[in-house]
C-alpha positions as CSV (number, residue, x, y, z in Angstrom):
1,M,0.0,0.0,0.1
2,S,1.5,3.4,-1.0
3,R,2.2,6.0,1.5
4,S,-0.3,8.4,-0.4
5,M,-3.0,6.0,0.3
6,I,-2.1,5.5,3.8
7,T,-2.1,9.4,4.3
8,R,-5.8,9.8,2.5
9,R,-7.1,7.2,4.9
10,A,-5.6,8.6,7.9
11,V,-7.1,12.0,6.9
12,L,-10.5,10.6,6.2
13,A,-10.5,8.7,9.4
14,S,-9.6,11.4,11.5
15,G,-12.2,13.7,9.9
16,A,-14.9,11.3,10.6
17,A,-14.2,11.6,14.3
18,L,-14.5,15.5,14.1
19,P,-18.4,15.2,14.5
20,L,-18.2,13.1,17.7
21,A,-15.4,15.3,19.3
22,A,-17.6,18.4,18.5
23,A,-20.6,17.1,20.0
24,S,-18.6,16.2,23.2
25,A,-17.2,19.7,23.3
26,G,-20.7,20.9,22.8
27,A,-21.7,19.6,26.2
28,V,-19.5,21.8,28.1
29,Q,-19.2,25.0,25.9
30,A,-22.0,26.6,24.1
31,A,-21.8,27.8,20.4
32,A,-20.9,31.2,20.0
33,P,-23.7,33.7,19.5
34,M,-24.6,35.0,16.1
35,M,-23.6,38.8,16.4
36,G,-25.5,40.1,13.0
37,S,-23.8,42.1,10.4
38,G,-21.4,44.9,11.5
39,M,-18.6,47.2,10.4
40,S,-16.3,49.8,11.9
41,R,-17.8,53.0,12.1
42,F,-14.6,55.3,10.9
43,N,-12.0,55.1,8.3
44,R,-9.0,57.4,8.4
45,V,-6.5,58.0,5.6
46,G,-3.9,60.7,4.9
47,L,-4.0,63.4,2.2
48,G,-0.6,65.0,2.1
49,G,-0.4,67.0,5.5
50,F,-4.1,66.2,6.1
51,E,-5.9,63.6,7.9
52,V,-9.1,62.6,6.4
53,T,-11.6,60.5,8.3
54,T,-15.1,59.3,7.2
55,I,-17.6,58.3,10.1
56,L,-20.6,56.2,9.6
57,A,-23.3,58.3,11.2
58,G,-25.9,55.9,10.3
59,T,-27.0,53.1,7.6
60,T,-30.6,51.8,6.8
61,P,-32.2,50.0,4.2
62,R,-34.9,51.7,1.7
63,P,-37.7,49.7,0.0
64,D,-38.5,50.4,-3.6
65,P,-35.4,52.2,-4.9
66,H,-36.9,52.6,-8.3
67,S,-39.3,55.3,-6.6
68,I,-36.2,57.2,-5.8
69,F,-33.7,56.7,-8.6
70,G,-34.4,56.4,-12.4
71,L,-37.9,58.3,-12.1
72,N,-37.3,59.0,-15.9
73,V,-36.8,55.4,-17.1
74,G,-38.9,52.1,-17.0
75,Q,-38.8,49.3,-14.6
76,D,-37.4,47.1,-17.3
77,E,-34.3,49.6,-17.8
78,F,-34.1,49.8,-14.0
79,A,-34.0,46.3,-13.3
80,A,-31.5,45.6,-16.2
81,A,-29.0,47.9,-14.8
82,S,-29.4,46.7,-11.3
83,K,-29.0,43.0,-12.4
84,E,-25.8,43.9,-14.4
85,A,-24.3,45.4,-11.1
86,R,-25.6,42.5,-9.0
87,I,-28.0,44.6,-6.6
88,P,-31.6,44.0,-5.8
89,T,-34.4,46.1,-7.2
90,D,-36.7,45.8,-4.3
91,V,-34.4,47.4,-1.7
92,A,-31.3,49.4,-1.4
93,Q,-28.8,50.2,1.5
94,F,-28.4,53.9,2.4
95,F,-25.2,55.3,4.1
96,F,-24.9,58.6,6.0
97,T,-21.3,59.5,5.9
98,P,-19.9,62.9,7.4
99,T,-16.3,63.7,6.8
100,V,-13.6,64.9,9.3
101,V,-10.5,66.5,8.2
102,N,-7.6,67.5,10.4
103,T,-5.4,70.1,8.9
104,G,-3.0,70.2,11.5
105,N,-4.5,73.6,12.6
106,A,-8.2,72.9,12.7
107,L,-10.7,69.9,13.1
108,I,-13.3,70.5,10.4
109,L,-16.4,68.2,10.0
110,F,-18.5,68.3,6.9
111,D,-22.0,67.6,7.7
112,T,-23.7,66.2,10.8
113,G,-25.9,63.2,10.0
114,L,-29.3,62.4,10.8
115,N,-29.1,63.0,14.7
116,A,-26.6,64.2,17.1
117,E,-26.5,60.8,18.7
118,G,-25.4,58.9,15.8
119,T,-22.9,61.4,14.6
120,T,-21.1,61.9,18.1
121,A,-21.0,58.2,18.5
122,A,-19.1,57.5,15.4
123,L,-17.1,60.6,16.0
124,G,-16.2,59.1,19.6
125,E,-15.1,55.8,17.9
126,A,-12.8,57.8,15.6
127,G,-11.2,59.3,18.6
128,Y,-12.7,62.9,18.8
129,S,-15.0,64.5,20.9
130,P,-17.7,67.1,20.0
131,D,-15.9,69.9,21.8
132,Q,-12.8,69.5,19.6
133,V,-14.6,70.4,16.3
134,D,-13.3,73.9,15.4
135,V,-15.6,74.2,12.1
136,V,-18.7,72.6,10.9
137,V,-19.2,72.9,7.2
138,I,-22.9,72.1,6.0
139,T,-22.7,71.2,2.2
140,H,-26.5,71.7,2.0
141,M,-29.6,71.6,4.3
142,H,-31.3,68.2,3.7
143,G,-32.5,66.6,7.1
144,D,-29.7,64.0,7.1
145,H,-27.1,66.7,6.7
146,I,-28.2,69.1,9.4
147,G,-29.8,66.7,11.8
148,G,-26.8,66.5,14.2
149,L,-26.4,70.3,14.5
150,M,-28.3,70.6,17.6
151,N,-28.6,68.3,20.4
152,G,-32.0,69.3,22.1
153,D,-31.6,73.0,22.6
154,A,-28.1,73.2,22.6
155,P,-25.4,73.1,19.9
156,T,-23.9,69.7,19.5
157,F,-20.4,71.2,18.7
158,P,-20.2,74.0,21.0
159,N,-16.7,75.5,20.2
160,A,-17.3,75.4,16.6
161,R,-17.8,78.1,14.0
162,Y,-20.0,77.3,11.3
163,V,-19.8,77.5,7.2
164,T,-22.2,77.2,4.7
165,G,-22.9,78.6,1.1
166,S,-24.9,81.7,1.2
167,K,-27.2,80.7,-1.9
168,E,-28.1,77.7,0.2
169,F,-28.8,79.6,3.4
170,D,-31.0,82.0,1.7
171,A,-32.9,79.6,-0.2
172,W,-33.9,77.6,3.1
173,A,-34.5,80.6,5.0
174,A,-37.2,81.5,2.5
175,M,-39.0,78.2,2.8
176,E,-41.3,77.0,5.4
177,N,-39.0,74.0,6.7
178,E,-39.1,72.6,10.2
179,G,-35.6,71.2,10.1
180,F,-34.0,74.3,9.1
181,E,-35.8,76.5,11.8
182,S,-34.9,73.9,14.7
183,K,-31.3,73.2,13.5
184,V,-29.9,75.9,11.5
185,R,-31.8,79.0,12.4
186,P,-30.5,78.9,16.0
187,L,-26.9,78.8,14.9
188,A,-27.4,81.7,12.1
189,E,-25.5,84.4,13.9
190,K,-22.4,82.0,13.9
191,M,-22.5,81.0,10.4
192,E,-19.9,82.3,7.7
193,M,-21.6,82.5,4.2
194,L,-19.3,81.3,1.3
195,E,-19.8,81.9,-2.3
196,D,-18.3,79.4,-5.0
197,G,-14.5,79.4,-4.7
198,G,-14.6,80.6,-1.0
199,S,-12.1,79.2,1.5
200,V,-13.1,77.2,4.5
201,A,-9.3,77.0,5.6
202,P,-6.1,76.8,3.7
203,G,-6.3,74.0,1.4
204,I,-10.2,73.7,1.5
205,T,-12.2,75.3,-1.0
206,A,-15.8,75.4,-1.9
207,M,-17.1,74.5,-5.4
208,A,-20.7,75.2,-6.7
209,A,-22.6,72.0,-7.4
210,F,-26.1,73.4,-7.5
211,G,-29.3,71.4,-8.5
212,H,-29.5,68.8,-5.7
213,T,-30.5,71.6,-3.6
214,P,-30.4,75.4,-4.7
215,G,-27.0,75.9,-3.3
216,H,-25.3,72.5,-2.7
217,M,-21.5,72.8,-2.4
218,T,-18.7,70.2,-2.9
219,Y,-15.3,71.1,-1.2
220,M,-11.9,70.5,-2.8
221,L,-9.4,69.1,-0.3
222,E,-5.7,69.9,-1.4
223,S,-2.5,69.4,0.8
224,E,1.1,69.1,-0.4
225,G,0.0,68.4,-4.1
226,K,-2.6,65.8,-3.3
227,Q,-6.4,66.5,-4.0
228,L,-9.7,65.0,-2.8
229,L,-13.3,66.0,-3.3
230,V,-15.7,66.0,-0.5
231,A,-18.6,65.6,-2.7
232,A,-21.5,65.4,-0.6
233,D,-24.8,64.6,-2.5
234,F,-23.9,65.5,-6.3
235,A,-24.6,61.8,-6.6
236,N,-26.6,59.5,-4.4
237,H,-25.8,55.9,-5.5
238,Y,-22.8,54.3,-6.9
239,V,-24.7,52.5,-9.8
240,W,-27.9,54.3,-10.4
241,S,-26.2,57.9,-10.4
242,L,-22.7,57.1,-11.6
243,G,-23.6,54.5,-14.2
244,Y,-26.5,56.7,-15.3
245,P,-26.1,60.3,-14.4
246,D,-29.1,61.4,-16.5
247,W,-31.3,59.3,-14.5
248,E,-33.6,61.5,-12.4
249,V,-33.5,61.3,-8.5
250,K,-36.4,62.1,-6.3
251,F,-34.3,64.1,-3.8
252,D,-32.9,66.5,-6.5
253,M,-34.9,69.7,-6.2
254,D,-34.0,70.9,-9.8
255,K,-33.4,67.5,-11.6
256,G,-32.2,69.0,-14.8
257,A,-29.6,71.1,-13.0
258,A,-28.8,68.2,-10.7
259,A,-28.1,65.9,-13.7
260,A,-25.9,68.6,-15.5
261,T,-24.0,68.9,-12.4
262,R,-23.6,65.3,-11.9
263,R,-22.1,64.5,-15.4
264,R,-19.7,67.6,-15.1
265,I,-18.2,66.5,-11.6
266,L,-18.1,62.9,-13.0
267,E,-16.2,64.0,-15.9
268,M,-13.7,66.0,-13.7
269,L,-13.1,63.3,-11.2
270,A,-12.4,60.7,-14.1
271,A,-10.3,63.0,-16.0
272,E,-8.1,63.8,-12.9
273,E,-8.1,60.5,-11.6
274,M,-9.1,62.2,-8.4
275,P,-10.6,60.4,-5.4
276,F,-14.0,61.5,-3.8
277,I,-16.0,61.1,-0.6
278,G,-19.7,60.5,-1.5
279,Y,-21.9,61.0,1.4
280,H,-24.1,58.1,0.3
281,M,-21.4,56.0,-1.4
282,P,-21.1,52.4,0.1
283,W,-19.2,52.5,3.5
284,P,-16.5,53.8,3.8
285,G,-17.7,56.2,1.1
286,M,-14.2,56.8,-0.7
287,G,-13.8,55.9,-4.4
288,Y,-12.5,56.8,-7.8
289,V,-14.6,57.4,-11.2
290,E,-14.0,55.8,-14.6
291,A,-15.6,56.6,-17.8
292,K,-18.0,53.6,-19.0
293,G,-19.9,54.0,-22.2
294,D,-22.2,57.1,-21.7
295,G,-21.9,56.9,-17.9
296,F,-19.3,56.3,-15.2
297,R,-18.3,53.4,-13.0
298,Y,-17.4,53.7,-9.3
299,V,-14.3,52.0,-8.1
300,P,-13.8,51.9,-4.4
301,T,-10.4,53.0,-2.9
302,S,-8.3,50.3,-1.6
303,Y,-5.0,51.0,0.2
304,Q,-4.1,54.0,-2.1
305,L,-4.8,56.8,0.5
306,M,-3.5,54.7,3.4
307,L,0.1,55.1,1.9
308,E,-0.4,58.8,2.5
309,G,-0.7,58.6,6.1
């Protein structure tokens, strides 16, 4: 009998004994409990002399995504695009991802999530406390971006100054909106208003991206020759918005302007091979854009930006 035959038989015999051994062990040790799905709530990378951290302020499934994305296309086209991307058509997972930038001189928070609790919990896991935040930048005033500004009647970030686009502030101030009145209005006297091209801090520049809301802004980060775009909500889904930038989105207040803005920014990101952070991109929210046909393709970052730190 060959040595290889003996070895195979020995392995098979020892394998057959495993269920008995496991059963015996189970009498004295319970099986590990099911934990459910989970993920880290922060992701930190370097960008030149900056540290850039995304924090997961919340995530939730949303049913019937075709009632949100692709409003101007039929169900068959929506289903075909989803199948090609291997994602379901009956539900989508939403992510809410503020960004923290440490410039070395200031800690700057971009957007504040749905509520103070979720954002401060994620901030804490990243190693920061609300009182350390020097600047809060509001890219636009949808509820999932301003929800964490106030904690009850008190500002969540007590030592911060606040920055937003002047066009955005004026538009929402003229509406009847409970979120604006309860979250933004109490801080209005502390807010600095920016125009397109305005500076939040050295190396952080506002860039108009109107359409999703009247004064929606993105922000270009630049340090030591490295660039990254904090892109907020110019695109709300990694497939249905990037792959099909002309598809209408329920949340876009001016759908035509939003589509034009989306295509313009995607073309820039693809041409410059520049990373971006999307507030609703799959966690941890960082990726690149590649041109694909008449649309674009999302390419998540791997370790590229880790090498900057």
